[in-house]
C-alpha positions, 0 to 999 in steps of 0.5 A: 137957578137952572142954566136956562142959556144951556138949556134952550141951547140944548132943546134948538139943537134938539129941535133943529134935528128931530125930524118934524112932529108931524111925520113921527108917530103920535098915539092917539089920546083916546087910546089906552097903555096898554095893549091887553087888560086883566079882566075883573068883574066887581061885585056891588053891594048895594044899600036897602033903599038906595039905587044901584045902576049895576051890581056886577061890572067888569072891568079891566086893569092896565099894566099900570095899574090904573082899572076902568069899566068896560063898555060894550054892547050886549052881545059881546057882554053874553060872549064874555059871560060865557066864556068865564062861565065855561072855564075859557076865561078866567076872572082876575087871570086873563086878558082882554086885548084893548088894542083897538079900543077907546078909553074916556076916563074911567072908561075903556070902551071896546069897538064892535066885535069879537072880543079877542082874548090871552090867557095870563101873562104876569097881570093878575096877581101870580098866585090864586087868591081863591083860596078858602083853606089855611091861613088867609093874609088880609091887610086893611087901609085905612084912607084919607083924602086930599083934605082930610076926609077919612074914618073918626076911626083910630087905626087900633078903632079898625083893626080893633072892628075887622081882626078883633081882640080882646072881647070883640068875638064877632068880626070878620077873623071870626066869622069866615073861621065859624063859617069855614068851619075852622078851614079859614084864619085870617091871618095879620101875621104877613111873615110866613107871606113875605120877603125879608125886604117886604115885611122892612116896609111893611113894618113900617106902615104896620106897627104892633098896635094897629095889627093887619092896619095902615094908613094911605092919604091920596092927592083927590077929593073923594067928594070930586072924584067916582069910585074907579079914580078913589080906588085907583089913587089908593092902589098907587099909593100904598104901593108907592108907601111899601115898595111894592104892586099890591097884593103882594103878600097879602091875599085880601086888601081891604080900603075902607073911605070916610064916605061914598059921595059920586056915583053911589048906592054900594055900601061895600064892593070887591072883585071876583078871584081877587084881591081889592074889596072897598068899603064906605062910611060904617059899612066896613066893620059890620061882620055881614059885609065883611064876610058878603064881600071877602066871600065873593073875592074867595068864591066863597058861594054858600056860607051859614053864620050864627049870631052876628051882633045883635040880629038872629041866626042869619045865612049869608048867601053868596052867588056870582 
């Protein structure tokens, strides 16, 4: 048992020495925790026949890794689009001034007027992720919620469905290789990209029997939370398990969740010129969805793929 009397005396002494609370600065609880956030743009893939409010959403990630949707007026949205279009702003790298913004749940509400920006200062990954040649290290994460809700496939099956193996000739790895005319190779061998310390932690969670896949259990109920809360929780837990902040040595990280329950209509979503993509239900193992989302992330705008599953020849046109 703690020394209650000593604690009480210490608290009393601090209270006597400290100035009254009304004379001290108190942060507005509605204010974001950071002065700047890194600008991102999420591309959501709509499920045919279902409603999706927006297929592109501007989002911002604070220094603590917590992201949220940017709420702004139409003039600000147009201005932001223009700055991205003319190269003044780079998605996933450059930052937005949110010192006068308000945060409500998973929304960051910008004040009216000009959007102030600055060039990225380490808010991005620290390296280029939009590589379209060479080896691309990718990690997949099987997400388990607080109630045990998760995809029924084992880690081994998820690895097989994404990265292939044996007689599986049509998967994310094979399709990106074919669509890039053999210029881009997905790899689950991270040794050339990770430090020795990182590899020690990765090997604790990614095994040879399920290459490229780990699991993470989050302390929230996915049936009661939106996609922002879920992927923020997954990122925080994977960071904790691996001992470093994502993306780390990975160029892309895929979150696989059991199903969407709140704010649905999407099969998957990915962040342009960034590292994270999220897949719900069985969409994670559909090569057309995989290539579409990874293409968004690495800025491949026209991919021509053949013989995806039993479908006829297809052209996956990726625009932004």
